[in-house]
ROMAR-332807 format. One record per atom (N, C-alpha, C): residue in three letters; x, y, z; residue number from 0. Coordinates in pm, 1 decimal, padded with zeros to 6 digits. Example, Ala and Ser with C-alpha at 12.3 -4.5 7.8 and 13.67 -1.06 7.14 Angstrom:
<recs>
code  X  Y  Z  pos
ala  01319.0  -00569.0  00780.0  0 $
ala  01230.0  -00450.0  00780.0  0 $
ala  01320.0  -00330.0  00780.0  0 $
ser  01285.0  -00225.0  00708.0  1 $
ser  01367.0  -00106.0  00714.0  1 $
ser  01290.0  00003.0  00787.0  1 $
</recs>
This chain:
<recs>
code  X  Y  Z  pos
unk  -03955.2  -04580.6  14416.1  0 $
unk  -03811.6  -04589.7  14407.6  0 $
unk  -03766.3  -04735.8  14397.7  0 $
unk  -03834.5  -04823.7  14471.2  1 $
unk  -03799.2  -04965.4  14468.1  1 $
unk  -03827.9  -05024.5  14330.4  1 $
unk  -03938.7  -04984.3  14268.7  2 $
unk  -03972.9  -05034.8  14136.0  2 $
unk  -03866.4  -04994.9  14033.9  2 $
unk  -03816.8  -04872.9  14043.1  3 $
unk  -03713.8  -04827.6  13950.0  3 $
unk  -03586.5  -04909.5  13969.8  3 $
unk  -03548.3  -04933.3  14094.1  4 $
unk  -03427.0  -05010.7  14122.1  4 $
unk  -03440.2  -05152.6  14069.7  4 $
unk  -03554.7  -05214.7  14088.9  5 $
unk  -03576.4  -05350.8  14039.4  5 $
unk  -03569.2  -05351.0  13887.0  5 $
unk  -03629.5  -05249.4  13823.8  6 $
unk  -03624.1  -05239.6  13678.2  6 $
unk  -03480.3  -05224.4  13630.2  6 $
unk  -03404.3  -05138.0  13694.0  7 $
unk  -03264.6  -05115.5  13654.8  7 $
unk  -03184.0  -05243.3  13671.9  7 $
unk  -03200.0  -05312.0  13781.0  8 $
unk  -03127.1  -05437.2  13805.8  8 $
unk  -03165.5  -05541.0  13701.0  8 $
unk  -03294.1  -05554.6  13673.2  9 $
unk  -03339.2  -05651.9  13573.2  9 $
unk  -03282.8  -05617.4  13435.5  9 $
unk  -03283.7  -05489.6  13400.7  10 $
unk  -03229.8  -05446.8  13271.3  10 $
unk  -03081.1  -05479.1  13262.8  10 $
unk  -03005.9  -05446.8  13365.8  11 $
unk  -02861.9  -05474.4  13365.6  11 $
unk  -02833.4  -05624.0  13356.3  11 $
unk  -02911.2  -05704.6  13425.2  12 $
unk  -02892.0  -05850.3  13418.3  12 $
unk  -02921.6  -05900.3  13276.7  12 $
unk  -03028.9  -05851.3  13216.7  13 $
unk  -03065.0  -05892.1  13081.1  13 $
unk  -02956.8  -05849.7  12982.5  13 $
unk  -02906.6  -05727.4  12996.6  14 $
unk  -02800.3  -05677.7  12909.0  14 $
unk  -02674.5  -05762.5  12923.2  14 $
unk  -02637.5  -05797.0  13045.9  15 $
unk  -02518.2  -05878.4  13071.3  15 $
unk  -02534.2  -06017.3  13011.2  15 $
unk  -02648.7  -06079.0  13029.6  16 $
unk  -02674.5  -06212.8  12975.2  16 $
unk  -02672.4  -06208.2  12822.9  16 $
unk  -02735.2  -06105.5  12764.3  17 $
unk  -02738.0  -06092.8  12618.8  17 $
unk  -02596.5  -06072.5  12564.3  17 $
unk  -02516.5  -05989.0  12628.9  18 $
unk  -02378.8  -05965.8  12584.2  18 $
unk  -02297.1  -06093.1  12592.6  18 $
unk  -02314.1  -06168.5  12699.6  19 $
unk  -02240.5  -06293.9  12715.4  19 $
unk  -02281.0  -06393.1  12606.4  19 $
unk  -02410.0  -06402.3  12579.5  20 $
unk  -02457.2  -06496.4  12477.4  20 $
unk  -02405.3  -06457.0  12340.3  20 $
unk  -02404.3  -06328.1  12310.7  21 $
unk  -02351.8  -06284.8  12181.6  21 $
unk  -02203.6  -06313.9  12171.1  21 $
unk  -02131.7  -06298.0  12281.5  22 $
unk  -01988.8  -06325.5  12281.9  22 $
unk  -01960.6  -06469.1  12244.0  22 $
unk  -02032.5  -06560.9  12301.5  23 $
unk  -02013.7  -06701.0  12266.9  23 $
unk  -02050.5  -06725.3  12121.1  23 $
unk  -02145.9  -06651.6  12070.1  24 $
unk  -02189.2  -06669.1  11932.3  24 $
unk  -02078.4  -06631.5  11834.4  24 $
unk  -02007.8  -06520.3  11859.7  25 $
unk  -01900.0  -06480.4  11770.7  25 $
unk  -01796.5  -06591.3  11764.1  25 $
unk  -01758.1  -06639.9  11878.8  26 $
unk  -01657.5  -06745.1  11883.6  26 $
unk  -01705.1  -06868.4  11807.2  26 $
unk  -01828.1  -06908.4  11827.3  27 $
unk  -01881.1  -07027.2  11760.0  27 $
unk  -01894.4  -07004.8  11609.6  27 $
unk  -01939.3  -06887.5  11568.4  28 $
unk  -01957.4  -06859.8  11425.6  28 $
unk  -01825.5  -06844.2  11351.9  28 $
unk  -01718.9  -06813.9  11425.1  29 $
unk  -01586.9  -06799.7  11363.8  29 $
unk  -01526.5  -06935.2  11329.0  29 $
unk  -01572.9  -07039.3  11395.7  30 $
unk  -01515.9  -07172.8  11379.8  30 $
unk  -01563.0  -07233.7  11247.1  30 $
unk  -01477.7  -07215.8  11146.8  31 $
unk  -01499.4  -07271.6  11013.3  31 $
unk  -01378.0  -07239.5  10929.3  31 $
unk  -01379.4  -07280.1  10805.6  32 $
unk  -01270.7  -07250.5  10712.5  32 $
unk  -01309.7  -07126.4  10632.7  32 $
unk  -01220.2  -07026.3  10633.7  33 $
unk  -01244.0  -06899.8  10565.4  33 $
unk  -01144.5  -06884.8  10451.3  33 $
unk  -01192.1  -06839.8  10336.5  34 $
unk  -01106.5  -06817.7  10219.5  34 $
unk  -01107.1  -06669.0  10185.6  34 $
unk  -00991.2  -06619.9  10144.0  35 $
unk  -00978.6  -06476.9  10114.8  35 $
unk  -01062.6  -06440.7  09992.9  35 $
unk  -01128.9  -06327.7  10004.8  36 $
unk  -01211.0  -06274.5  09896.3  36 $
unk  -01153.4  -06142.1  09846.5  36 $
unk  -01098.0  -06064.7  09939.9  37 $
unk  -01041.0  -05935.7  09904.5  37 $
unk  -00912.9  -05914.2  09984.6  37 $
unk  -00811.7  -05861.8  09916.0  38 $
unk  -00679.4  -05842.9  09975.2  38 $
unk  -00634.9  -05700.7  09946.8  38 $
unk  -00611.8  -05623.0  10053.9  39 $
unk  -00565.2  -05486.1  10039.2  39 $
unk  -00436.1  -05472.4  10119.3  39 $
unk  -00331.8  -05422.9  10053.4  40 $
unk  -00202.3  -05403.0  10117.8  40 $
unk  -00162.2  -05257.1  10100.2  40 $
unk  -00142.2  -05188.1  10213.5  41 $
unk  -00107.6  -05045.0  10212.1  41 $
unk  -00200.9  -04964.0  10121.9  41 $
unk  -00329.8  -04996.9  10127.8  42 $
unk  -00429.9  -04923.1  10051.5  42 $
unk  -00448.5  -04968.0  09908.0  42 $
unk  -00364.6  -05060.1  09860.6  43 $
unk  -00375.4  -05109.0  09722.3  43 $
unk  -00452.6  -05239.9  09718.7  43 $
unk  -00561.9  -05239.6  09644.8  44 $
unk  -00644.6  -05359.6  09633.1  44 $
unk  -00590.9  -05447.1  09520.7  44 $
unk  -00573.2  -05574.3  09550.9  45 $
unk  -00524.4  -05670.5  09451.8  45 $
unk  -00642.7  -05733.5  09379.9  45 $
unk  -00625.9  -05759.3  09251.5  46 $
unk  -00730.2  -05827.8  09175.6  46 $
unk  -00726.7  -05976.1  09211.1  46 $
unk  -00833.7  -06043.8  09180.0  47 $
unk  -00841.3  -06188.7  09206.7  47 $
unk  -00724.8  -06262.7  09141.9  47 $
unk  -00687.6  -06221.5  09022.0  48 $
unk  -00580.9  -06289.1  08948.8  48 $
unk  -00444.4  -06269.4  09015.1  48 $
unk  -00426.2  -06157.5  09083.8  49 $
unk  -00297.1  -06126.6  09146.5  49 $
unk  -00286.7  -06172.6  09292.0  49 $
unk  -00396.5  -06218.6  09348.4  50 $
unk  -00396.0  -06259.4  09488.9  50 $
unk  -00348.9  -06403.0  09504.4  50 $
unk  -00273.2  -06426.9  09610.6  51 $
unk  -00244.9  -06564.0  09651.5  51 $
unk  -00368.8  -06616.8  09721.6  51 $
unk  -00389.4  -06746.9  09713.8  52 $
unk  -00499.1  -06804.5  09790.0  52 $
unk  -00457.6  -06806.7  09936.4  52 $
unk  -00542.6  -06751.9  10020.6  53 $
unk  -00520.2  -06753.3  10164.7  53 $
unk  -00642.0  -06816.6  10228.4  53 $
unk  -00616.8  -06915.6  10313.3  54 $
unk  -00724.0  -06985.9  10382.0  54 $
unk  -00686.3  -06995.4  10529.4  54 $
unk  -00781.6  -06965.4  10615.3  55 $
unk  -00758.0  -06982.8  10759.2  55 $
unk  -00871.4  -07068.5  10814.6  55 $
unk  -00831.6  -07170.7  10888.2  56 $
unk  -00925.6  -07266.5  10947.3  56 $
unk  -00921.5  -07249.2  11098.6  56 $
unk  -01027.8  -07188.2  11154.8  57 $
unk  -01039.3  -07172.8  11299.5  57 $
unk  -01107.7  -07296.8  11354.4  57 $
unk  -01038.5  -07368.1  11440.4  58 $
unk  -01092.4  -07492.5  11495.5  58 $
unk  -01150.4  -07469.4  11634.6  58 $
unk  -01243.8  -07554.6  11672.3  59 $
unk  -01313.3  -07541.0  11799.9  59 $
unk  -01219.5  -07554.3  11919.2  59 $
unk  -01111.1  -07628.9  11904.2  60 $
unk  -01017.4  -07645.9  12015.6  60 $
unk  -00920.6  -07528.4  12028.6  60 $
unk  -00953.2  -07417.1  11961.2  61 $
unk  -00874.8  -07293.0  11964.1  61 $
unk  -00739.5  -07306.5  11894.3  61 $
unk  -00728.8  -07399.3  11800.6  62 $
unk  -00611.3  -07406.2  11714.4  62 $
unk  -00652.8  -07355.9  11576.6  62 $
unk  -00553.0  -07322.1  11496.0  63 $
unk  -00581.8  -07275.5  11361.4  63 $
unk  -00481.0  -07334.2  11264.4  63 $
unk  -00520.3  -07335.4  11138.6  64 $
unk  -00429.7  -07367.7  11027.7  64 $
unk  -00444.8  -07253.9  10928.2  64 $
unk  -00334.1  -07189.7  10894.7  65 $
unk  -00332.6  -07077.5  10800.9  65 $
unk  -00248.7  -07120.7  10681.7  65 $
unk  -00308.1  -07112.3  10563.0  66 $
unk  -00237.4  -07149.7  10439.7  66 $
unk  -00231.5  -07029.7  10346.6  66 $
unk  -00110.9  -07002.4  10298.1  67 $
unk  -00092.1  -06896.6  10200.2  67 $
unk  00009.8  -06946.8  10098.8  67 $
unk  -00033.9  -06953.8  09974.9  68 $
unk  00048.3  -07006.2  09867.4  68 $
unk  00093.3  -07147.7  09905.0  68 $
unk  00224.3  -07171.5  09916.9  69 $
unk  00274.2  -07305.4  09951.5  69 $
unk  00318.5  -07316.3  10096.6  69 $
unk  00275.5  -07222.1  10180.9  70 $
unk  00315.3  -07223.3  10321.3  70 $
unk  00195.7  -07253.4  10409.9  70 $
unk  00221.9  -07327.4  10516.2  71 $
unk  00118.7  -07359.2  10614.5  71 $
unk  00171.7  -07324.3  10752.5  71 $
unk  00089.0  -07254.7  10829.3  72 $
unk  00123.0  -07219.2  10966.9  72 $
unk  00014.5  -07273.9  11058.0  72 $
unk  00056.1  -07324.1  11172.7  73 $
unk  -00038.0  -07378.5  11271.3  73 $
unk  -00007.7  -07316.7  11406.2  73 $
unk  -00110.3  -07306.8  11488.2  74 $
unk  -00090.8  -07252.9  11622.2  74 $
unk  -00222.6  -07242.2  11695.8  74 $
unk  -00224.6  -07152.9  11794.4  75 $
unk  -00344.1  -07132.1  11876.8  75 $
unk  -00398.1  -06992.0  11851.7  75 $
unk  -00530.2  -06979.2  11861.2  76 $
unk  -00595.7  -06850.4  11845.0  76 $
unk  -00688.1  -06825.7  11962.5  76 $
unk  -00716.9  -06698.2  11985.4  77 $
unk  -00816.1  -06661.2  12085.7  77 $
unk  -00872.0  -06524.6  12051.2  77 $
unk  -00990.9  -06498.4  12101.7  78 $
unk  -01053.1  -06367.7  12087.1  78 $
unk  -01025.7  -06286.1  12212.3  78 $
unk  -01014.4  -06153.9  12197.4  79 $
unk  -01006.2  -06068.6  12314.6  79 $
unk  -01140.8  -06073.4  12385.2  79 $
unk  -01143.6  -06031.0  12511.8  80 $
unk  -01267.3  -06035.3  12589.4  80 $
unk  -01381.3  -05959.4  12523.0  80 $
unk  -01349.0  -05849.0  12456.0  81 $
unk  -01454.0  -05771.5  12389.1  81 $
unk  -01481.0  -05819.5  12246.6  81 $
unk  -01412.0  -05925.9  12205.8  82 $
unk  -01430.3  -05991.3  12076.0  82 $
unk  -01410.2  -05897.7  11957.5  82 $
unk  -01316.2  -05804.7  11971.6  83 $
unk  -01284.8  -05712.7  11862.7  83 $
unk  -01153.3  -05747.9  11795.7  83 $
unk  -01081.9  -05845.0  11852.2  84 $
unk  -00952.1  -05883.6  11796.5  84 $
unk  -00933.4  -06034.4  11807.6  84 $
unk  -00861.0  -06088.5  11708.5  85 $
unk  -00820.2  -06228.6  11710.7  85 $
unk  -00669.7  -06228.2  11735.5  85 $
unk  -00627.0  -06300.5  11837.9  86 $
unk  -00484.8  -06307.7  11870.1  86 $
unk  -00434.8  -06446.2  11831.2  86 $
unk  -00332.1  -06448.3  11747.5  87 $
unk  -00269.2  -06573.0  11705.5  87 $
unk  -00141.2  -06592.3  11786.6  87 $
unk  -00123.6  -06711.0  11842.4  88 $
unk  00000.5  -06748.9  11910.4  88 $
unk  00040.7  -06648.0  12017.7  88 $
unk  -00053.8  -06614.9  12105.7  89 $
unk  -00033.3  -06514.9  12210.4  89 $
unk  00090.5  -06545.1  12293.9  89 $
unk  00170.8  -06442.2  12315.1  90 $
unk  00288.4  -06453.6  12400.0  90 $
unk  00411.0  -06513.2  12333.3  90 $
unk  00398.1  -06552.7  12207.7  91 $
unk  00512.6  -06612.6  12137.6  91 $
unk  00578.9  -06506.8  12048.4  91 $
unk  00692.3  -06541.2  11993.5  92 $
unk  00760.8  -06451.6  11899.8  92 $
unk  00678.0  -06432.2  11772.8  92 $
unk  00587.5  -06524.5  11744.0  93 $
unk  00503.5  -06518.0  11624.0  93 $
unk  00366.5  -06454.8  11649.2  93 $
unk  00346.1  -06395.6  11766.8  94 $
unk  00214.8  -06337.8  11798.3  94 $
unk  00173.9  -06236.2  11691.7  94 $
unk  00048.8  -06247.3  11651.7  95 $
unk  -00007.9  -06155.4  11553.9  95 $
unk  -00150.7  -06124.2  11596.8  95 $
unk  -00192.7  -05999.4  11579.9  96 $
unk  -00326.5  -05957.8  11621.5  96 $
unk  -00400.2  -05901.4  11500.6  96 $
unk  -00518.3  -05956.5  11475.3  97 $
unk  -00606.1  -05906.5  11369.9  97 $
unk  -00721.0  -05832.4  11436.0  97 $
unk  -00742.8  -05708.6  11396.1  98 $
unk  -00857.6  -05633.5  11444.2  98 $
unk  -00977.4  -05668.1  11356.1  98 $
unk  -01087.7  -05704.4  11418.7  99 $
unk  -01208.8  -05739.3  11344.8  99 $
unk  -01283.2  -05610.4  11310.6  99 $
unk  -01293.2  -05581.2  11181.0  100 $
unk  -01365.0  -05462.8  11134.6  100 $
unk  -01514.1  -05492.8  11127.6  100 $
unk  -01547.6  -05608.2  11069.6  101 $
unk  -01686.7  -05653.2  11067.1  101 $
unk  -01688.7  -05805.2  11063.2  101 $
unk  -01798.3  -05859.2  11114.5  102 $
unk  -01808.5  -06004.4  11122.5  102 $
unk  -01954.3  -06046.4  11127.6  102 $
unk  -01987.0  -06146.8  11049.7  103 $
unk  -02110.6  -06222.6  11065.2  103 $
unk  -02082.9  -06362.0  11009.6  103 $
unk  -02181.6  -06447.8  11007.0  104 $
unk  -02157.6  -06586.7  10966.6  104 $
unk  -02111.2  -06600.3  10821.6  104 $
unk  -02133.5  -06495.4  10741.4  105 $
unk  -02099.8  -06506.3  10600.0  105 $
unk  -01983.1  -06418.4  10555.0  105 $
unk  -01922.8  -06342.9  10647.9  106 $
unk  -01815.2  -06252.6  10607.0  106 $
unk  -01732.5  -06211.2  10728.8  106 $
unk  -01600.9  -06215.1  10711.1  107 $
unk  -01507.3  -06172.2  10814.3  107 $
unk  -01412.1  -06070.8  10751.4  107 $
unk  -01407.8  -05950.0  10807.4  108 $
unk  -01317.6  -05845.2  10758.7  108 $
unk  -01224.6  -05807.7  10873.1  108 $
unk  -01093.9  -05816.7  10846.0  109 $
unk  -00993.7  -05787.7  10948.7  109 $
unk  -00888.1  -05692.8  10892.9  109 $
unk  -00819.2  -05625.5  10985.4  110 $
unk  -00703.8  -05545.3  10945.4  110 $
unk  -00593.6  -05569.6  11047.0  110 $
unk  -00469.5  -05556.5  10999.7  111 $
unk  -00353.7  -05577.3  11086.5  111 $
unk  -00230.9  -05520.5  11017.8  111 $
unk  -00124.5  -05508.0  11092.4  112 $
unk  00001.4  -05458.3  11037.9  112 $
unk  00112.7  -05555.6  11071.0  112 $
unk  00205.4  -05570.9  10978.6  113 $
unk  00327.6  -05646.5  11002.1  113 $
unk  00440.6  -05552.8  10961.4  113 $
unk  00526.9  -05523.4  11057.4  114 $
unk  00629.1  -05421.0  11038.5  114 $
unk  00557.3  -05292.1  10997.9  114 $
unk  00588.5  -05236.0  10884.1  115 $
unk  00523.8  -05111.7  10841.9  115 $
unk  00420.1  -05134.2  10733.5  115 $
unk  00388.7  -05259.6  10705.6  116 $
unk  00290.9  -05292.2  10601.8  116 $
unk  00153.8  -05313.2  10665.7  116 $
unk  00052.7  -05244.8  10610.5  117 $
unk  -00084.3  -05254.8  10660.9  117 $
unk  -00166.3  -05342.5  10567.3  117 $
unk  -00243.3  -05433.5  10626.5  118 $
unk  -00324.8  -05526.6  10549.7  118 $
unk  -00471.3  -05514.9  10590.6  118 $
unk  -00557.0  -05541.0  10493.7  119 $
unk  -00699.8  -05556.6  10519.1  119 $
unk  -00744.5  -05676.8  10436.4  119 $
unk  -00796.8  -05777.2  10504.6  120 $
unk  -00843.2  -05898.9  10439.0  120 $
unk  -00993.4  -05912.6  10458.3  120 $
unk  -01060.3  -05955.3  10353.4  121 $
unk  -01201.5  -05993.7  10362.5  121 $
unk  -01208.6  -06141.8  10329.8  121 $
unk  -01265.9  -06218.6  10421.9  122 $
unk  -01280.7  -06363.2  10406.0  122 $
unk  -01428.0  -06400.0  10394.0  122 $
unk  -01453.2  -06503.6  10317.0  123 $
unk  -01585.7  -06565.6  10309.5  123 $
unk  -01569.3  -06712.0  10348.3  123 $
unk  -01675.5  -06774.1  10398.6  124 $
unk  -01664.0  -06917.4  10429.4  124 $
unk  -01625.6  -06994.9  10303.6  124 $
unk  -01533.5  -07086.5  10319.7  125 $
unk  -01489.5  -07168.3  10205.3  125 $
unk  -01592.1  -07278.1  10181.4  125 $
unk  -01635.0  -07288.1  10058.8  126 $
unk  -01730.5  -07391.1  10021.5  126 $
unk  -01652.8  -07499.7  09948.1  126 $
unk  -01660.2  -07619.2  10001.4  127 $
unk  -01588.2  -07730.1  09939.4  127 $
unk  -01656.9  -07769.7  09809.9  127 $
unk  -01578.1  -07784.8  09705.6  128 $
unk  -01631.7  -07825.6  09576.7  128 $
unk  -01651.9  -07975.6  09575.1  128 $
unk  -01763.3  -08015.9  09519.8  129 $
unk  -01786.5  -08159.0  09505.3  129 $
unk  -01738.6  -08202.7  09369.0  129 $
unk  -01680.7  -08317.4  09363.5  130 $
unk  -01624.3  -08365.4  09236.6  130 $
unk  -01707.8  -08477.9  09180.7  130 $
</recs>
């Protein structure tokens, strides 16, 4: 019985440590400049030619810069404890929440709603062009 308890405790500790380490990884891997690759509004997918350029820069100090067309927005971002949502400008009149559908170092897919409009964005890391 003691061996089983020690095994269970060790397993739970390992699971907790692994979950914590992965949590920090999501946050760290999110910190980069992301450019829109796919834009879906209310189920309608826009072609590349019809899309505005959207870029979001997640900074390590938990600030962000969001650019869409000729507009720039700045503020603070954070992940929920379970790392399934990105909250922009928490507690302010401009608060916005993006649900993370999928994420890895090479692709970020989110969905969110503003008023009655539903959006789904797919971002890829922005690669700076050399001139």
